[in-house]
C-alpha positions as CSV (number, residue, x, y, z in Angstrom):
1,M,77.8,-43.5,-275.7
2,K,75.9,-42.4,-272.6
3,P,72.4,-44.2,-272.3
4,M,70.1,-42.2,-270.7
5,T,66.7,-43.5,-269.0
6,I,63.2,-41.9,-269.8
7,A,62.9,-39.7,-266.9
8,Q,66.3,-38.0,-267.3
9,V,65.3,-37.1,-271.0
10,S,62.2,-35.8,-269.6
11,T,63.5,-33.8,-267.5
12,V,66.5,-32.7,-269.7
13,L,63.9,-31.8,-272.4
14,G,61.2,-30.4,-270.3
15,V,58.7,-33.1,-271.2
16,K,56.1,-35.4,-269.4
17,E,57.6,-39.2,-269.9
18,T,54.1,-39.7,-270.9
19,T,54.7,-37.5,-273.8
20,L,58.2,-39.0,-274.3
21,N,56.1,-42.6,-274.4
22,A,53.5,-41.1,-276.9
23,W,56.5,-39.4,-279.4
24,R,58.1,-43.1,-279.3
25,F,54.4,-45.0,-279.7
26,H,53.3,-42.8,-282.7
27,G,57.0,-41.9,-284.3
28,R,56.1,-38.3,-284.0
29,Q,59.8,-37.4,-283.2
30,P,61.9,-39.6,-285.6
31,L,64.9,-37.2,-285.0
32,L,64.8,-38.6,-281.4
33,Q,66.0,-41.8,-282.1
34,S,65.1,-44.4,-279.0
35,Y,65.9,-48.5,-278.4
36,K,65.3,-50.8,-276.1
37,I,68.2,-52.6,-273.9
38,G,67.2,-55.4,-272.0
39,G,63.6,-54.8,-271.9
40,K,64.2,-51.3,-271.0
41,V,63.9,-47.6,-273.5
42,V,66.9,-45.7,-273.4
43,Y,67.9,-42.7,-275.4
44,Y,71.6,-42.1,-276.1
45,E,72.8,-38.8,-274.9
46,S,74.0,-38.0,-278.1
47,D,70.8,-38.5,-279.8
48,V,69.6,-36.1,-277.5
49,E,71.9,-33.6,-278.2
50,A,71.1,-33.4,-281.8
51,F,67.5,-33.2,-281.2
52,I,67.9,-30.4,-278.9
53,E,70.1,-28.8,-281.3
54,S,67.8,-29.5,-284.6
55,S,64.5,-28.3,-282.7
56,R,66.5,-24.7,-282.2
57,K,67.3,-25.1,-285.8
58,G,63.7,-25.3,-286.4
59,K,63.6,-28.9,-287.9
60,A,62.3,-30.4,-285.0
61,S,59.7,-29.4,-282.3
62,P,60.2,-30.3,-278.9
63,K,56.3,-30.2,-278.6
64,V,53.8,-32.1,-279.8
65,S,50.6,-30.2,-281.0
66,S,47.7,-30.5,-279.7
67,R,45.5,-32.0,-282.5
């Protein structure tokens, strides 16, 4: 399992880092699991790939609605 930084995941998903932080803080994307290691938030590459795959199948949305 390869850890990824918030910046890396942001680039892969095409969303801002602040969006990822909001998703994590508000629990908006439960399929995109994050972990805190040594005080830093990381995502595992396999989790990011699974999130991308699930969003392609319509199970998750890579964009947050503007409610």
